C-alpha positions as CSV (number, residue, x, y, z in Angstrom):
1,M,11.0,16.1,-17.7
2,N,12.0,12.4,-18.5
3,I,11.0,9.3,-16.6
4,K,14.3,9.3,-14.6
5,E,13.9,12.6,-13.2
6,I,10.5,11.8,-12.1
7,R,11.8,8.4,-10.6
8,E,14.8,10.5,-8.6
9,L,12.0,13.1,-7.5
10,I,9.6,10.2,-6.2
11,E,12.6,8.5,-4.4
12,L,13.8,12.0,-2.9
13,I,10.5,12.7,-1.5
14,E,9.8,9.3,-0.4
15,G,13.0,9.4,1.8
16,S,12.0,12.8,3.3
17,A,9.5,13.9,5.8
18,I,7.4,15.8,3.1
19,E,4.1,14.6,2.7
20,E,3.1,16.5,-0.4
21,F,4.9,18.1,-3.2
22,E,3.8,20.0,-6.2
23,M,6.1,21.5,-9.2
24,E,5.3,23.0,-12.5
25,R,8.3,23.1,-15.2
26,S,7.9,23.9,-18.8
27,G,4.3,23.4,-18.8
28,V,4.4,20.2,-17.0
29,R,2.9,20.0,-13.5
30,I,3.7,17.1,-11.1
31,R,1.8,16.6,-7.9
32,I,3.2,13.9,-5.4
33,R,1.3,12.9,-2.2
34,K,2.4,10.3,0.2
35,T,0.6,8.7,3.2
36,L,2.2,8.9,6.6
37,P,4.0,5.7,7.2
38,A,2.9,5.5,11.2
39,P,-0.6,4.4,10.5
40,R,0.8,1.8,7.6
41,A,2.9,0.3,10.1
42,G,0.3,-0.8,12.4
43,I,-1.8,-2.3,9.6
44,V,1.0,-4.1,8.1
45,E,1.7,-5.5,11.6
46,S,-1.7,-6.6,12.3
47,A,-1.9,-8.1,8.7
48,Q,1.2,-10.1,9.4
49,Q,0.0,-11.3,12.9
50,T,-3.4,-12.4,11.1
51,S,-1.6,-14.3,8.4
52,T,0.7,-16.1,10.8
53,D,-2.2,-17.1,13.2
54,T,-4.5,-18.3,10.2
55,S,-1.9,-19.6,7.7
56,E,-3.2,-23.2,7.9
57,K,-6.7,-22.3,7.4
58,T,-6.2,-19.9,4.3
59,P,-2.6,-20.8,2.6
60,T,-3.9,-18.6,-0.4
61,E,-3.8,-15.5,1.8
62,E,-0.2,-16.0,2.7
63,P,2.3,-14.0,0.5
64,P,4.2,-16.4,-2.2
65,K,7.7,-17.4,-1.1
66,K,10.5,-16.3,-3.3
67,D,13.9,-17.6,-3.5
68,E,16.6,-15.2,-2.3
69,E,17.9,-15.1,-5.6
70,N,14.7,-13.5,-6.8
71,Y,14.1,-9.8,-7.4
72,L,10.8,-8.1,-7.4
73,F,10.6,-5.6,-10.0
74,K,8.5,-2.7,-8.8
75,A,6.4,0.1,-10.3
76,P,8.5,3.3,-10.6
77,I,5.3,5.4,-11.1
78,V,1.6,5.2,-10.5
79,G,-0.5,4.7,-13.5
80,T,-2.2,2.0,-15.7
81,F,-0.1,-1.2,-16.2
82,Y,0.0,-2.8,-20.0
83,I,1.8,-5.7,-21.0
84,T,1.5,-5.0,-24.6
85,P,2.2,-1.9,-26.8
86,K,-1.1,-2.0,-28.5
87,P,-4.5,-4.0,-27.7
88,D,-3.9,-6.7,-30.3
89,A,-0.1,-6.9,-30.1
90,Q,2.4,-9.5,-28.6
91,P,3.2,-8.9,-24.9
92,Y,6.7,-7.0,-24.2
93,V,7.8,-10.1,-22.1
94,K,6.2,-13.4,-20.8
95,V,7.2,-15.9,-18.4
96,G,10.5,-17.6,-19.2
97,D,11.8,-14.7,-21.2
98,H,15.3,-13.9,-20.4
99,V,15.6,-9.9,-19.9
100,T,18.8,-7.5,-19.5
101,K,19.1,-3.9,-18.5
102,G,17.2,-2.0,-20.9
103,T,14.7,-4.3,-21.7
104,V,11.0,-3.2,-22.1
105,L,8.7,-4.8,-19.5
106,C,5.8,-2.7,-19.9
107,T,4.1,0.5,-20.4
108,I,2.5,2.6,-17.6
109,E,0.0,5.3,-18.7
110,A,0.0,8.2,-16.5
111,M,-1.9,11.2,-17.2
112,K,-2.3,10.3,-20.9
113,I,1.5,9.7,-21.5
114,F,2.6,6.0,-22.1
115,N,5.8,5.6,-20.4
116,Q,7.8,2.4,-21.5
117,I,9.2,0.8,-18.5
118,E,12.8,-0.8,-18.7
119,C,14.4,-3.5,-16.6
120,D,17.2,-2.5,-14.2
121,I,18.8,-5.9,-14.0
122,E,19.5,-9.1,-15.8
123,G,17.5,-12.3,-15.2
124,E,14.6,-14.6,-16.3
125,I,10.9,-13.6,-15.8
126,I,9.4,-15.9,-13.2
127,K,6.1,-14.3,-12.7
128,I,4.1,-11.3,-14.0
129,L,2.1,-10.2,-10.9
130,V,-0.3,-7.6,-12.5
131,E,-3.0,-8.2,-15.1
132,N,-3.1,-6.0,-18.2
133,G,-5.1,-2.8,-17.8
134,Q,-4.8,-2.9,-14.0
135,P,-4.0,0.4,-12.2
136,V,-0.7,0.2,-10.5
137,E,0.8,2.2,-7.3
138,Y,4.2,3.6,-6.8
139,G,6.3,0.8,-5.5
140,Q,3.8,-2.0,-6.4
141,P,5.6,-5.4,-7.3
142,L,5.0,-5.8,-11.2
143,C,7.2,-9.0,-11.8
144,E,9.4,-11.5,-10.4
145,I,12.8,-11.9,-11.9
146,R,15.4,-14.9,-11.0
147,L,18.6,-13.1,-11.2
148,T,21.3,-14.4,-13.5
149,S,25.1,-13.5,-13.2
């Protein structure tokens, strides 16, 4: 099973009412669990109200504003984020780099497998939102990219 098939499986499950899914194919076992959206919606609403009420007091808690032209590249899988292929190597990308479809942005290690994560758009890296070695969740923004035509 390759990364594309896993992404498609995650998207399919995320768009359905299935809360938990487990599959085994050719000795590879995949288990996907998602939380119920109802409790999370209440948390998000109360967090938005809090940040609106206290935006003058604590501007650092306010989400960063982004141009409509910018794209948030999100983690396609759960795992540990690595911006370099090896600890002593140069990063795959850095702020200011131009990326195209297929450019490797990072590696996400999941279940002892290092998956190279490729960009799906063309643009310029504006901000890397995750620290090297940090665990990431499915759908978590990894970097902000300014779109180019």
